[in-house]
VMD Tcl script that draws the C-alpha trace (Angstrom):
set ca {
  {-29.99 -68.87 23.74}
  {-33.27 -68.40 21.49}
  {-33.82 -64.23 22.19}
  {-37.75 -63.69 22.12}
  {-39.35 -61.10 20.15}
  {-40.24 -59.21 23.57}
  {-36.18 -59.41 24.19}
  {-35.30 -58.35 20.91}
  {-37.56 -55.15 20.53}
  {-36.19 -53.97 24.94}
  {-32.90 -54.53 22.84}
  {-33.56 -52.48 19.89}
  {-35.14 -49.86 22.21}
  {-31.91 -49.89 24.90}
  {-29.71 -49.49 21.01}
  {-31.31 -46.70 19.92}
  {-31.86 -44.80 23.55}
  {-27.88 -45.56 23.71}
  {-27.72 -43.96 19.84}
  {-30.19 -41.06 20.68}
  {-27.41 -40.07 24.43}
  {-24.44 -40.01 21.75}
  {-26.37 -37.44 19.03}
  {-27.59 -35.09 21.85}
  {-26.14 -31.28 20.73}
  {-24.37 -29.50 23.40}
  {-24.90 -25.72 22.89}
  {-21.75 -24.99 25.27}
  {-19.48 -26.87 22.87}
  {-21.17 -25.48 20.27}
  {-21.06 -21.91 21.24}
  {-16.97 -22.41 21.49}
  {-15.95 -24.65 18.72}
  {-13.62 -23.29 16.26}
  {-14.01 -20.04 18.41}
  {-10.13 -18.60 19.42}
  {-10.77 -16.54 23.08}
  {-8.68 -13.70 23.80}
  {-7.13 -13.14 27.70}
  {-5.61 -9.38 27.74}
  {-3.19 -9.21 29.77}
  {-2.54 -5.67 31.22}
  {1.00 -5.76 31.21}
  {4.54 -6.26 28.59}
  {5.91 -9.64 27.91}
  {7.63 -11.65 30.46}
  {5.91 -9.95 33.65}
  {3.75 -12.29 36.29}
  {1.05 -11.31 34.33}
  {1.75 -11.99 31.25}
  {3.14 -15.40 32.41}
  {-0.53 -16.44 34.87}
  {-2.12 -15.44 31.75}
  {-0.27 -17.85 29.93}
  {-0.91 -20.05 32.66}
  {-4.80 -20.13 32.96}
  {-4.84 -20.35 28.20}
  {-3.33 -23.51 28.53}
  {-4.95 -24.86 31.33}
  {-8.80 -23.44 30.77}
  {-8.39 -25.04 26.55}
  {-8.43 -27.86 28.04}
  {-11.97 -27.97 30.09}
  {-13.91 -25.80 28.04}
  {-16.24 -27.64 26.01}
  {-15.92 -27.45 22.26}
  {-12.24 -26.82 22.84}
  {-11.39 -23.27 21.21}
  {-8.14 -21.35 20.87}
  {-6.18 -18.81 23.02}
  {-4.32 -16.29 22.56}
  {-2.95 -13.77 24.77}
  {-3.46 -9.82 23.93}
  {-0.87 -7.31 25.60}
  {-2.55 -4.13 26.56}
  {-0.77 -2.08 28.64}
  {-1.53 1.00 30.55}
  {-3.12 2.82 33.73}
  {-2.18 -0.54 35.56}
  {-4.72 -2.02 34.70}
  {-7.58 -0.11 33.94}
  {-7.36 -0.02 29.70}
  {-6.92 -3.44 29.85}
  {-10.55 -3.54 31.71}
  {-11.69 -0.84 29.45}
  {-11.92 -2.80 27.10}
  {-13.65 -5.17 28.13}
  {-15.89 -2.65 28.94}
  {-16.21 -0.63 25.47}
  {-15.09 -3.15 22.67}
  {-14.60 -7.05 23.81}
  {-18.01 -8.74 23.01}
  {-19.70 -9.29 25.99}
  {-20.06 -13.23 24.76}
  {-17.31 -14.99 27.70}
  {-14.21 -15.22 24.21}
  {-13.21 -12.35 26.28}
  {-11.05 -12.23 29.78}
  {-8.66 -10.41 31.15}
  {-6.28 -10.98 35.15}
  {-7.57 -7.89 37.10}
  {-5.17 -7.21 39.85}
  {-6.48 -7.44 43.71}
  {-6.36 -3.89 44.35}
  {-8.71 -2.45 41.71}
  {-12.02 -2.89 42.99}
  {-10.97 -1.57 46.10}
  {-9.59 1.89 44.18}
  {-12.64 1.41 42.55}
  {-14.91 1.79 45.76}
  {-12.64 4.16 47.04}
  {-12.89 6.60 44.12}
  {-9.21 6.14 43.22}
  {-9.59 4.36 39.77}
  {-9.36 7.61 38.01}
  {-10.56 7.14 33.62}
  {-12.10 3.68 35.07}
  {-15.84 2.98 33.10}
  {-16.27 -0.58 34.28}
  {-17.90 -1.62 37.46}
  {-15.84 -3.94 39.16}
  {-19.06 -5.31 41.00}
  {-20.61 -6.30 37.43}
  {-17.81 -8.37 36.19}
  {-18.63 -11.94 35.52}
  {-15.44 -13.05 38.01}
  {-14.23 -16.62 37.70}
  {-12.11 -16.85 40.13}
  {-8.65 -16.41 41.74}
  {-4.99 -17.39 40.54}
  {-3.26 -17.17 43.37}
  {-3.89 -16.19 47.32}
  {-3.26 -13.34 49.05}
  {-3.33 -11.03 52.55}
  {-3.54 -7.71 50.72}
}
mol new
graphics top color blue
foreach p $ca { graphics top sphere $p radius 0.5 }
foreach p [lrange $ca 0 end-1] q [lrange $ca 1 end] { graphics top cylinder $p $q radius 0.2 }
display resetview
């Protein structure tokens, strides 16, 4: 089979487009590549929040472009308020630090029962739930 000049040009353009697709940068992957993400655990090691946090970390690291590593940091105190305050006042606001909040904390804040809470719970970026609850 003999390829004509037009056919060869088409093949060359197709090959160029295919190669260009591979070279397109992914800004999300570029941002997270080489980063170390943190999950702030609101309780002591070995408890349910520790287990949930480690489960989330092991799952999420597979699905975030750039494959960042994860570490857990324990920050106990004030029923999780210390951990949320750390996110609000100290942690970078770039998506590399997260925590698991007890489901009662937003309600406590709305009722004025979360003394010392500096974060606006409604303004946080929520990812989702890892358990179902009727509370």
